[in-house]
C-alpha positions as CSV (number, residue, x, y, z in Angstrom):
1,M,59.2,102.1,139.1
2,I,60.5,105.2,139.5
3,Q,58.6,107.6,140.7
4,F,58.4,111.3,138.8
5,D,55.7,113.1,140.8
6,S,58.0,115.0,142.7
7,F,59.9,116.4,139.8
8,M,59.4,120.2,139.0
9,Q,60.7,121.8,135.9
10,A,63.1,124.7,136.2
11,E,63.2,128.0,134.0
12,G,66.5,128.0,131.8
13,V,67.3,124.7,132.3
14,P,66.5,122.2,129.2
15,I,64.2,119.5,130.4
16,Y,66.4,116.5,129.3
17,Q,68.9,117.7,131.6
18,Q,66.2,118.1,134.5
19,I,65.5,114.6,134.0
20,I,68.8,113.2,134.3
21,R,69.5,115.3,137.1
22,Y,66.4,114.1,139.0
23,V,67.6,110.5,138.4
24,K,71.2,111.4,139.7
25,Q,70.1,113.1,142.5
26,G,67.6,110.2,143.4
27,I,70.8,107.6,143.1
28,A,72.8,109.7,145.1
29,A,70.2,109.5,147.8
30,G,69.5,106.6,147.9
31,T,65.7,106.7,146.5
32,I,66.4,105.3,143.4
33,R,68.2,102.3,143.6
34,D,70.0,99.6,141.3
35,G,67.6,97.9,138.9
36,E,64.6,100.1,139.4
37,E,62.6,100.8,136.1
38,L,62.2,104.3,134.5
39,P,59.0,104.6,133.1
40,S,58.6,104.2,129.5
41,R,59.6,106.9,127.3
42,R,55.9,107.8,126.1
43,V,54.4,107.4,129.8
44,L,57.0,110.1,131.2
45,S,56.8,112.3,128.0
46,A,53.4,112.5,128.7
47,L,53.3,112.4,132.4
48,L,55.6,115.9,132.3
49,A,53.8,116.6,129.1
50,V,57.2,117.0,127.0
51,N,58.1,115.6,123.5
52,P,58.6,112.4,123.8
53,N,62.2,113.1,122.0
54,T,63.1,115.2,125.0
55,V,62.7,112.2,127.0
56,Q,64.5,110.0,124.5
57,K,67.3,112.4,125.0
58,A,67.5,112.4,128.5
59,Y,67.4,108.4,128.5
60,R,70.3,107.9,125.7
61,M,72.5,110.7,127.3
62,M,72.0,108.2,130.8
63,E,72.6,105.1,129.3
64,E,75.9,106.6,127.6
65,E,77.2,107.2,131.2
66,G,76.2,104.1,132.0
67,L,73.2,105.2,134.4
68,V,70.5,103.3,132.7
69,E,70.6,100.0,131.0
70,S,68.0,99.6,128.2
71,H,67.7,96.6,126.0
72,T,65.4,96.4,122.8
73,G,61.6,95.6,123.8
74,A,62.5,95.7,127.3
75,K,62.1,98.4,130.0
76,S,65.2,100.7,131.1
77,C,66.9,100.4,134.6
78,V,69.2,102.1,136.8
79,H,72.7,100.7,136.9
80,A,74.0,102.0,140.2
81,D,76.3,100.2,142.2
82,A,77.9,101.2,145.3
83,G,80.9,102.8,143.5
84,R,78.5,104.9,140.8
85,V,76.6,106.0,143.9
86,A,79.4,107.5,145.6
87,A,80.7,108.9,142.5
88,L,77.3,110.5,141.9
89,R,77.5,111.9,145.6
90,Q,80.8,113.2,145.0
91,E,79.8,114.7,141.2
92,L,76.6,116.9,142.6
93,T,78.1,117.7,145.9
94,E,81.0,119.2,143.8
95,T,78.6,120.8,141.5
96,E,76.6,122.6,144.6
97,L,79.5,123.6,146.5
98,R,81.1,125.3,143.1
99,A,78.0,127.2,142.6
100,M,78.1,128.1,146.5
101,V,81.9,129.7,146.4
102,R,81.1,131.8,143.2
103,S,77.9,133.1,144.8
104,M,80.0,133.7,148.1
105,K,82.7,135.7,145.9
106,R,80.2,138.0,144.3
107,M,78.7,139.0,147.5
108,G,82.2,139.6,149.0
109,L,83.0,137.0,151.4
110,D,86.3,136.1,152.1
111,R,87.3,132.5,152.5
112,Q,87.8,132.4,156.4
113,S,84.3,134.0,156.5
114,A,82.6,131.9,154.0
115,W,84.0,128.5,156.0
116,S,82.9,130.4,159.5
117,L,79.7,130.3,158.3
118,F,79.8,126.8,156.5
119,E,80.9,125.1,160.0
120,R,78.0,127.1,161.8
121,L,75.5,126.1,159.5
122,Y,77.1,122.4,159.2
123,A,76.9,122.1,163.2
124,E,73.2,123.5,162.9
125,E,72.5,120.7,160.7
126,E,74.0,118.3,162.6
127,T,71.6,119.3,165.7
128,E,68.7,119.0,163.9
């Protein structure tokens, strides 16, 4: 079963969106696998100290995206085949990079400086 012990609530972002992002990041990172069970809505709402409707909304939205499969009377399970995992990695990476690009532009970094910085940091991470 998926553990939410490392889940930390962030200010200014609706909890249901944070739950969805947590699951997506886990799938993309490989820590949440296809077929893994999600906690029941009641259990997760108690664990996170949020309204059960908040958890219900997150689960429903993940079902609509095809990330979660639920059956009446059964637990909800992650649906993440290789194609979905690759798509999530792409989606999450693009989201992070867009935010970073906006931030660098606000600080006045031009494209070449930003790219040089990216290459240097990427190389440093490869050696660690």
